[in-house]
C-alpha positions as a printed Julia matrix, in Angstrom:
222×3 Matrix{Float64}:
 47.94  -10.57  70.37
 44.25  -10.71  70.99
 42.39   -7.2   71.75
 38.76   -6.91  72.39
 36.97   -4.38  70.12
 35.09   -1.64  71.89
 31.84   -0.01  70.91
 31.14   -2.23  67.94
 27.78   -3.65  66.92
 29.08   -7.12  67.27
 31.68   -8.24  69.92
 34.82   -9.29  68.27
 38.47  -10.53  68.76
 41.18   -8.6   66.86
 44.37  -10.53  65.92
 47.51   -9.24  64.34
 48.03   -5.6   63.2
 46.2    -2.69  64.48
 43.46   -1.33  62.13
 45.57    1.72  60.93
 48.66   -0.4   60.28
 47.19   -3.3   58.43
 48.11   -4.11  54.78
 45.32   -6.58  54.73
 42.31   -7.0   57.04
 40.29  -10.3   57.11
 36.9   -10.31  58.68
 36.5   -14.03  59.62
 33.23  -15.43  60.54
 32.69  -18.7   62.35
 30.14  -21.45  61.73
 26.8   -22.19  63.31
 26.87  -22.75  67.04
 30.5   -21.54  67.5
 31.98  -18.09  68.25
 35.0   -15.96  67.24
 37.28  -17.94  69.36
 36.77  -21.02  67.0
 39.23  -19.67  64.47
 41.44  -17.61  66.79
 44.32  -20.04  66.6
 44.17  -20.17  62.75
 44.12  -16.32  62.73
 47.18  -16.17  64.93
 49.05  -18.57  62.75
 48.1   -16.86  59.57
 49.12  -13.47  60.88
 52.51  -14.74  62.18
 53.17  -16.59  58.89
 52.53  -13.33  56.99
 55.18  -11.37  58.94
 56.84   -8.83  58.25
 53.62   -7.95  56.34
 50.96   -6.57  58.52
 47.84   -8.67  58.49
 44.87   -8.19  60.76
 42.02  -10.48  61.57
 38.65   -9.49  63.01
 36.7   -12.38  64.37
 33.05  -11.41  65.31
 30.76  -13.44  67.44
 27.35  -14.1   65.84
 24.27  -13.16  67.96
 22.5   -15.82  69.82
 19.22  -16.7   68.18
 16.78  -19.71  68.12
 17.57  -21.91  65.37
 14.63  -23.79  63.82
 16.45  -26.88  62.54
 17.99  -27.49  66.01
 14.45  -27.63  67.6
 14.44  -23.76  68.36
 17.55  -24.07  70.59
 19.26  -20.67  71.1
 22.86  -20.57  69.92
 25.34  -18.2   67.99
 24.13  -18.13  64.46
 24.36  -15.71  61.5
 20.74  -16.61  60.48
 18.03  -19.1   61.2
 17.88  -22.24  58.93
 14.16  -23.46  58.69
 14.84  -26.5   56.57
 17.93  -28.45  55.68
 16.53  -29.32  52.29
 18.94  -29.14  49.19
 18.27  -25.52  48.74
 18.25  -24.32  52.28
 15.15  -22.41  53.46
 16.22  -19.51  55.55
 14.78  -16.71  57.55
 15.88  -13.84  55.38
 15.25  -11.23  58.1
 18.01  -12.8   60.16
 20.36  -12.75  57.17
 19.51   -9.04  56.63
 20.33   -8.3   60.34
 23.69  -10.16  60.2
 24.43   -8.35  56.89
 24.09   -4.97  58.44
 26.22   -5.98  61.42
 28.97   -7.2   59.08
 28.71   -3.97  56.87
 29.36   -2.0   60.01
 32.5    -3.93  60.78
 33.6    -3.64  57.09
 33.05    0.22  57.27
 35.55    0.34  60.27
 38.3    -1.09  58.33
 40.67    0.45  55.66
 38.63    0.6   52.53
 39.82   -1.68  49.67
 42.04   -3.78  51.71
 39.44   -5.92  53.5
 38.74   -9.59  52.66
 35.51  -11.21  53.95
 36.12  -14.85  54.97
 34.19  -17.61  56.82
 33.52  -21.23  57.57
 30.0   -22.8   56.76
 27.38  -20.24  57.8
 30.1   -17.77  58.24
 31.34  -18.49  54.67
 27.64  -17.92  53.3
 27.51  -14.58  55.11
 31.05  -13.66  53.69
 29.91  -14.3   50.1
 26.48  -12.6   50.55
 27.98   -9.44  51.85
 30.89   -9.53  49.52
 28.77   -9.71  46.5
 26.73   -6.65  47.65
 29.99   -4.6   48.2
 32.24   -5.58  45.24
 33.97   -2.25  45.02
 34.94   -2.16  48.84
 35.96   -5.72  49.32
 39.54   -7.11  48.31
 38.29  -10.67  48.14
 35.88  -13.39  49.47
 37.16  -16.6   51.03
 34.8   -19.53  51.77
 35.46  -22.65  53.7
 32.77  -25.26  53.47
 30.19  -22.63  52.53
 27.55  -22.01  49.97
 25.55  -19.28  48.21
 22.61  -17.85  49.83
 19.98  -17.45  47.04
 16.13  -17.57  46.49
 13.88  -16.15  43.91
 13.61  -12.97  45.87
 17.46  -13.0   46.62
 19.23  -13.82  43.29
 22.98  -13.75  42.93
 24.12  -10.19  42.14
 25.89   -9.66  38.9
 29.65   -8.91  38.64
 30.23   -5.1   38.71
 33.9    -5.15  39.83
 36.86   -7.52  39.87
 36.21   -9.68  43.01
 38.47  -12.58  43.74
 36.5   -15.49  45.29
 38.17  -18.6   46.9
 36.13  -21.54  47.63
 37.6   -24.46  49.64
 35.5   -27.5   50.32
 35.81  -31.0   51.42
 34.72  -33.86  49.2
 33.0   -35.88  52.09
 31.12  -32.9   53.67
 27.73  -34.37  54.91
 26.68  -31.0   56.44
 27.32  -28.74  53.36
 27.74  -31.37  50.56
 30.36  -30.76  47.83
 27.54  -30.26  45.42
 26.75  -27.1   47.22
 30.17  -25.75  46.31
 29.62  -26.81  42.49
 26.24  -25.11  42.43
 27.75  -21.89  44.09
 30.46  -22.02  41.35
 27.9   -22.38  38.59
 25.73  -19.46  39.82
 28.81  -17.23  40.29
 30.03  -17.99  36.73
 26.68  -17.23  35.37
 26.81  -13.82  37.01
 30.17  -13.11  35.45
 32.64  -14.07  38.39
 35.63  -16.35  38.0
 35.87  -18.17  41.4
 38.58  -20.52  42.44
 37.69  -23.94  43.77
 39.88  -26.33  45.79
 38.63  -29.64  46.69
 39.9   -31.74  49.7
 39.55  -35.54  49.22
 38.12  -37.27  52.17
 37.47  -34.04  54.23
 34.31  -33.8   56.16
 32.83  -30.55  57.53
 36.08  -29.28  58.97
 39.31  -27.52  57.97
 42.46  -29.47  56.94
 46.04  -28.44  57.27
 46.58  -28.52  53.54
 43.49  -26.22  53.28
 44.99  -23.69  55.61
 48.13  -23.65  53.61
 46.0   -23.03  50.51
 44.03  -20.14  52.39
 47.34  -18.51  53.42
 48.53  -18.59  49.6
 45.28  -17.31  48.5
 45.45  -14.44  50.89
 48.92  -13.72  49.78
 47.83  -13.52  46.17
 45.47  -10.59  47.15
 48.69   -8.62  47.47
């Protein structure tokens, strides 16, 4: 059942258990140019598969902003990408704005039983926020994502146990598999022990086997 959230910073969809009954809540963020509806079917399937356990999914819609790499066209985006170089150049002010919005959603959920998850840009934001709220997050799940990092924004060091699951296609031309490998290396250097699953032949999308693995990873959070 889908229910619109009221009085939130970001408009969202809610799928699955109500907030006060959820054993696990997942804030699931879409990719560039999409919206929360993009993963609604996935969230409904995962919530149904988890029964009788009470899982809850919160699917926010990113704000509409101009995106530089798309010739300034306005679209839903968690942050502005200035250049698609190997190490992406970002507008960090837009990253900070989305971080605050996601933190507000995180604060609404039951502390300690919330996973941050996402696809592509949404995965990057899930990791970015999760690393800065390690004590409050049950885990971070990334599909086709990457670490947001710069000289001024280094990867935070590990301060609490934080499960991190990274799921990535081998043939992704939008976010190359090398980005997942670089993310793993940076996280390990910071003291984390992320899990990586590689899907042969998969491009910038989500596969059926990947969703089965996502379900198993969420189950393992307890």
